[in-house]
N, C-alpha and C positions, 0 to 999 in steps of 0.2 A: 124782392128777391127773384132772380131769374129761375124759371122752371127748366127742366131738362129739355123740354120741347122747344122753348125759346132759344136756349143755348145752342141746340142742334141747328135751328134755323139760322142763327147768326153765323155759325161756322160755315154753313152751306153757302150763305150769301158772300162770306169772305172768300171762299174758294172760287165761286162764280165770278166775283169782282176781279180777283187776281188773274183768272183765266182770260177774262176780257182784256185786261191790261196787257198780258203777255201776247195774246193774239194780235192786238193792235201793234205792239212793238215788233213782232215777227213780220207783220205785213210791211212795216216801214223798213226793216232790215232787208227784206226781199227786194224792195224797191231800190234801196241803196246799191245792192249787189248787181241789180239789173241796169244801172246807169250805163249809158253808152261809153263813157270814159273808162269804165271798169270791165269792158267786155273781154279783154285779153288777160285780165289779172286772175291768177289762180289763188283763191282764198282757202285757208283752213281755219275754221272758227268753232270754238266751243265756249258756251256761256252756261253756267250752272249756279243755282242758289247755294250759298255756302253752307248753311246749317243742314239742309236736307240732302244736298247733292243733286237735287232735281235739275235735269237739263232743260233749259228754256229755249236754247237755240243751238243747232249743230249743223255744220256744213263742211264736208271733207275733213272732219276732225281727226281721222286716222291716216291721212296721207302725209308722209314725211316731206317737209318743206325746209328751205333754208331760213333759219331764224334770225340772222344778223345778231344784233346785241341782245336779243331775248335769250341767247345762250348764257349771258351773264346771270340771269335770274336763276338758272339751274345750277351754275357753278357756285354762285354766292350762297345759295341756300344749302347746298351740300357742304360748303365750308362751315356755315353756322351749325349744321347738324353734327358733323363729324369732329370739328375742332372745338366746338363749344362756345357759348357766348362770352366766356371769360378769357378766351385765348388772346394772347398778345404776341405781336412780332417783337422780339427782343434782340437788339443789336448791341454788342459790347465792345468796349475798348479796354485792353489790359496790357500790363507789362509782363514780358517774359525775359528776365534779365535786362539787357539794354535794348531789347526789341519792343516796339509798339505793335500790338496785335489787334486787328479789328476783325470781329467775327460777324458776318452778315446773317440775317434770318429771312431774307427775301422780302423785307418790308418795302411795300411799294410807295409808302408815304414819307420815307426818310428824306429829310431835307425840304419837304414842302408842308409839313404839319408839325406843330409844336415848336420847341426850341431848336436852335441850330446845333446839330450833333458835333460838327467840326469845332465850333467855338467852345463847346463843353469839354471836348478832349484837350484843346489847347489850354483852357483855364485850369483843368485838373493837373496837367503837367507843370504849369507855372506855380500852382499852389504847393506842389511838392518840390519846387526849386530844381526841376529837371531841365537842364539846358542842352543835353546831348543824348542822342539816340544812335543806335547802330542801324538797324533795318526797320522799315515800316512794312508790316506783313498784313495783307488783306486776304481774309479767308472767305471765299464765296461758295464753298463746297456744299452748302445746303441745297443748291440747285445744280443740275448738270450744266456744262459749259456750252451747250447748244442754246444760243441766246435769241435767235430769230427763227420764227416758224417757217418751214418750207412752203406752206400753202399761202402765206401772205403775199399780196401783190408786190413783186420785186421793184416796181417803180414808185412804191410808197414807203420803203423801209426807212427813209430819213424823216418821215412825218412823225410828229409826237405820238399819234395814236398807234403807230406801228413800231414803237421803240423796242430795243432789245430788253430781254428779261433776264435778270441776273440775281444771284444769291446776295449781292450787295448792290442795291439800287440807290440812286441819289438824285434829287432834284428832278424827279420823273424821267431821269436819264436823258435830259434835254438841256440845251443852252438857248438863250435868246440872242440873236444876232441883230444889231442895230446899225443903221446907216444914217449918216448926217451929211448934208450938203453944205459945205463951208466955202462960199465964194467959188463954186464950181469944182471944188475938190471933195471927193467922197471919202469920209472917214468911217471905218468899220470898228465896232467894239462888240464884246460879248458880256453877257450876264449869266452866271458869275464870271468875273474876270479870271482868265486862266490861260496858260500856255499849252493846255492839253490839245486844243485844236489849232490848226493853221488855216487861215483864211486867205484865199486868193481873190483879190478884189477886181471884179470885172463890171462893177456897177457904173453906169453912165449918169452924169448929171442931166436933169430934165427940167424944162420950164413949165411943164403941164401937170404931170401927176407922178405918183410913186408906185412901183410894183417890183418887189425884189424877192429873190428866192435863192436856193443853192442846190448843188448836186455833189455827190461824193466822187472821189477819184479812186484810183487803185491803191493809193496809200491811205492807211487807216487815219481817219479824222483830219484829212486834208480836204477842205471844202472849197469849191469854187462858187463864189457869191456873184450873182449877175442880176441884171435888170436895170431899172432907172429910178432915180431919186430926185424929188423936187426940193423938199425941206428935210424930212426925216421919215424913216420907215423901219419896221422891225418885224421879226417873225421868230418862231421857235423851231428848232431842228433837233432831231434825235442824234445822239452821239454813238460811237462804237465803243464796246468794252467798258460797261459802266463801273465795274470794280476798279479798273485802272483809273477811270475818271475820278472816282472818289479819292483814290490814293494820291493822285496828283494834286487835287484841291487841298487835301489834308497836308501834304508836304509843303505846298506853297504857303499855307497858313502858318505852319510851324516855323518856316524860315522867316516869315515876317515877324513872328513873335520872338525871334531870337533863339529858337531851338534848332541846333544843327544836327544834320543826319550824315553820319560818316559812311554808312553802307548804301543799301539800295531799297527801292520800292519793289516788294515781292508779292505776287499773287499766288498764295500757297496755303495749304491747310496744315502745314508742318511748322510747329513752333519750336520743337526740340527741348522744351523745358516747361515747368509749371508756370502758370500765369497769375498775376495779381490784378484784380478788377480795379479799373480806374473810374469808369463811368458807363452807364448803359442808357439806351433809348428804348422806350416801350410804346408801341402803338396798338391800341385796343382793336380787336377784330371788328367791333361795331363801327368804328370810324372808317375802316377800310370798306365795310359794306356800304356805307353811305356814299362814299366816293364812287364805288363800283356801280351802284344802282341809280342814285340820283343824278350823278354827273356822267355816267357811262365811261368811267375811267378804265381804259383797256388794261393798263399795267396791273391794276388791282385784281382783275379777273384772272389774268395769267399767273400772277403770284399765288392766288388762291389755288389754282389748279395744280401748280407744281408743289405747293406746300402739302396739298392732299396726297399727291404722289409720294412725297418724302415721308410723311407721317404714316401713311397706310400701307406702303409697299416696299420702301427701301430703308427702313430703320432710321429715318430722320435726316438722311443725306441724299444728295444727287437726285433731288426731285425733278421729274421729267414730264414732258407732255404725255408720253406713253403711260406713265404711272398714273397721272391724273385722269387720263381718258378711261382707264380701267376702273377707277373709283367711281366716276360718274356713270359709266355703263352698268356697273354692278348695282348702283343705287337705283337707276331707272328700272332695271330688271326686277329689283326687289319690290317695286311699286306695281308690278304687273305689266310693264311695258314690254312689248314683243321685241326681240333682238333686231328684227328687220325694220323697226319703226323709228330708228334713230342712228345717226352717225355722229360721234364726238371727235372733233379734230383739234379744236383749241378751246380755251376757256372764255374768250371774249366775244366770239362770233365774227371776228374779222375774216376768218377763213370761210370761203364759199362752200367748202366741203361739209360743213356741219349740216345735219338734218335732224329736225324734230317734228313731231306732230303737235297740233293744238291740244290733243288729248293728253299727251305726255307732259306738257307744261302745266295743264290744269291738275294733273296727278301730283306734281310737285307742290303746287299751291295748296291743294287739299291736304297733303302730308304736313305742310307747315302749320295748317290750322289744327289738324288732328294731334300733332305732337305738342301743341301748346307754344310753339315758337313763333306763331303768327304775330302776336303783339310786339315781339322784338323785331321781326323781319319786315312787317308792313311799313313801319316808319322809315326804313332805309330806301324805299321806293320813291320815285318822283311823285309829288303830290300836285294834282291838277290845279293850275292857277296860283300855286304857292311857291314851288321850288323845283330845282333840278331841270331836267329836259322837258318837263311839262309846265314850267312856270308861265309860259305864254299861251298855254292851251287850257281849255276848260276853266277859263278865268271868270266867266259870267257867274252871277250870283247863284243860279240854280245848280251849277256844276262845281263851283270852287270848293276845294277841300273834300270832294266826294269820290275822286278817282285816284287810285294809288297803283302806279304801273311802271313797268320797264319798257322804254321805247327801243326801237331797233331800226337801223338803216345802213345798208350797203348798196352798191349799184344794183338796181332792179329788185330790191327787197325792202319791204316795210313791215314792221311788227309792233304789236302792243299787247302786253300781257300783265295781269295783276288782279286787282279787285276794284269794285265800285259800289257805291251805296245808292239804292233807288228806293225811295220811301223809307221804310224802317227795316229794309233787308239789305244784306251784303251779298254780292255776286262775285264769283271768281270767273276769270275769262282768259282766253288767248285768241288773238287774231293775227294770223300770219298771212302775208301777201307776197307772192313771187310774181315775177314779170310786172312789177308795180311801176306806176308812173307818177307824175307830179301831183295828181289829184287823189292818189290812193290814200295818203295820210288823212285827208279831210273825210274821205268815205269811212275809214276806220273809226275816226272820232265820232262821226255822225251815228254810227251803230250804237256806241255807248250812250250818246245823248238821247237816242230814241227810247232806250229802256228807262233811263232816268226820268225823262219827260213823262212817260206813261206810268211811272211808279210813284208820282207825287202823292 
């Protein structure tokens, strides 16, 4: 049996051993930051032991920096905290007399997860032997109708990651455009097939390689596709007005199924009469969290932000970026963050106007642990060497499955925040890098590896 003196000695040895480990890791981190390649990079770093909160490394942790997609970590955890783990995005299709009414919930995964909602609607009508409708009404009023953020790069608004945000999203608000070279003639097609977009074919046949893209015109959803095509090529592009996009796809499917529409496709919240539910689509919040954090899905984060705005500030309707900004700002302030230590501009981090400190991000991770939500939230982060945006990093045996984090990247910015396991301890951390370069990501990852290596 150990005596009190022996136990005290063992505890002292453990403390000394851990101190030596941390000192060694800190020296390595200092060497990483001192690399010539990182001389112009501005880092904000905070690493702390999860259980005790003991800070083991800090560097500019209270300086606000652009967080890129690490903004998603803040937005998504706020969604989990305020909406609850059982929250679902529920999209409904109902009959109001002879009108078919679709009510959106801002679901960012509609049409890309689970069953095909449009097919379910068509099947439900056929089961009821309904072959004629008057109007198809799409209600997207859960969000404001400002669908593109003013701070997003204007030359990127047709990219999938900068797609519009609507109260009725579908197929990630994108289409795939494909080009095929058939004996020197370029044939264009879309997936899904639809007349919603008009393609102007400027693609040239090529005997060497393929590189195609498109740009918008002054007319909504009229796209000029250009480039060169050897055999085949394809790319995804964001469409305009997602609610109308869904409505057109639905009416096209109804027509194919033999359901005639005598009236019009209307984007409206007014049905004029009681509705009878036909079918609904439910997407659990947890599934959206995974797409948001593991895959860095921009639309998921922006839908979360506007949903928070709708639920917390405007009574469930007209969710806006401004409303979501207030919810996140109030949340950070409640954790002790100073008002001048952050700027919340969007939910995904695509805007370069967002500002966060490493300390603020760690505050959120600490809150996730303190509230008991960490066991739910941590599995939604990318796991090193396993999945998501970290599947090709930390894959070596000593690191694999020990890092859980949100990555971040926009021009000049790299970021990584979350937790990692070193030895038998878990650490929460945030590393933000502005004025970053091509080697900054490796430097950030080396910081985490240094602590894991010394904590074996």
